[in-house]
N, C-alpha and C positions, 0 to 999 in steps of 0.2 A: 235625351229622353231617358236613356238607361240610367244616367246618374241621378236624375230626379226620382225615378222608380226605386233605385237602391237606397237613396236617402230616406224615402218614405217607409220602406221596409225596415230599415234600421231603427227609425223613430218608433214604429209600432212595436218592434221587438223590445226596445228599451222600456217603453211604457208598460208592456206586459210583464217584464222582469221585475220592475218596481212594484207592481201590484201583487205579484207572487211573493215577494219578500215581505211586504206588509202583512199578507195573510199568514205567512209562516211565523212572524213575530207575535201575532195574536195567540198562537197556539202554545207559546212558551210560558210556563208557570214556574214561579219561584216560591218554595215553601220552606219555612224554618221548622225543624222538628226538635222537640226537647227529648233528650235521651238519658240513659242511665250510665253513660260512659264516665270513667274516672281515671284513666291512665293512657299513656302513649300507646300501649299495646292495643287498646280498644280503638284508637284512632287508626292504627295500621290495619286492624281487622276490617274496619269499614272501607278504607281506601283500597285495600286489596280485593274487596268483594263488591265493588260498585255494580258489576253486572247482575248481582243478586237482587238489586233494588228494582229491577225491571227494565223494560224496553224504554227507549226515548230519553234516558237520563243523559243530560248534556254536561252537567257540572256538579261537583260535590265539594263542599267546604265544611271542615270540622273545626269548631271552636271549643276546645277542651275546657278552658276555665268556665265558660258559660254552660257547658254540657249541651251544646246545640249543634245540629247538622243542617246546613242549608243545601237544598237540592233544587237544581234547575232542570226541568224536564218538559217534554212535549206532551201536552194534555190529551192529544189524540191517541197516544200510545200508552199512557200510564195515568195513575191517579194517586192521591194521598193514601188511600186505603191499601193499594197495591204496594206502595213504598213501605208502609208500616209492616206489611206482611214480609217484605224483603228484609227489613231490619230484623224481624223475628226469626227469619231463616238463618241469620248469622248470630242469633242469640243476643240481640240488642233491643231493649225496650225503647220504643219511640212513639211519639204522638205529635200531631201538628200543633205548633204553638198557637195559643189563642191570642187574638189581637187585644192589645191593651186598651180598655175602654175609658180609662181615667184621662181627664183633661186638666 
């Protein structure tokens, strides 16, 4: 009887953990920002100041040739507007990249 009860408890916990993971995945947002960066120093300035972009930032990737910065963050802790303000605090002009509407 104890084994059956423990098995049921483990099953319920597993289902609960899966549901919690799915909820966490829905909060993650990826935004590409166009910036005014033009050199490797600018890239280092961004990467060394990731905390300036705000709370909940999970990943930052800089594409110098395209002058773009991709930021993955938790939308419950941050927003595009706050990240733009964070870039401004390190003297980098940035704005969310507009979606390409051409087909």
